[in-house]
Residue, then its C-alpha position, 0 to 999 in steps of 0.5 A: m500500499n502507498p502512503e495515501q491509501i494507508k492514510e484513507v484507511l486509517s481515516k475510515h478506520l477512526s471514523w469507524i472507531r468513533g461510530e461515525g460511519g467509516e469502515f474497519a481497516d481490513l489489512r490482511h495481508a497488506d504490505l506495510s513494510g516501512a509504513n508510518l504508523r505512527h500514533a495510528n489507531l489500529s484498535g480492531a484492525d485486522l492485521s492478519g498476515a500484514d507485512l510490518n517489517g520496518a513499520d513505525l508503530n511508535g504510539a500506535l493504539t492496537d488491541d494486540l501486544c506488539f514489540q519492536i526492536s530495530r537494527i539487529g541481526s546481519e541486516n540490521r533490520m526491524t523485528t516485530w513480534n505480535a505477542t498476542k497472536d505470537i507472529i514474528w517478523c524479522g527480515c524475510f522470516k515470518g512465524t511463531m516465537q518458537e519458529w524463530i529461535e529454531k531458525i536462529q540456532k539453525t542458521y547461526e553457530v554458538g558464539n555468532k554475534h547475530r545469533d546472540a543479538y537474536l537470542a538477546a531479543v527473544l529474551y527481551f520480547q519475553t520479558l515485556a510480554k511477561i510485564y505488560g500482559d498475557t500472551k499466548 
């Protein structure tokens, strides 16, 4: 989706949230990579399968518990974890937290700095999820 399309969808979604007509944001499988979703109200939006890699979710409101970490791994990309739905996006990888851990362990040897950074991110995400709410 281009920035104008995203803005339009979010505007209609906000009207829907406020009970002023509009329509809920159906963003299933949308390419939102790199999108500016800063301070967007995504409550009730369907983001199933959406590509949020590199999206700016700072201050965004959502029903789901989501966390991001930037500049990590061999490509210094953004990694996003939707803890509520247990979906993680990291570069071209998308899967559950357990699948991501297995991929990290399979891809990088013990002592590799990228492996260590990713496993630190796993611990960071899991710790925040325990602090901020229930997850699967």
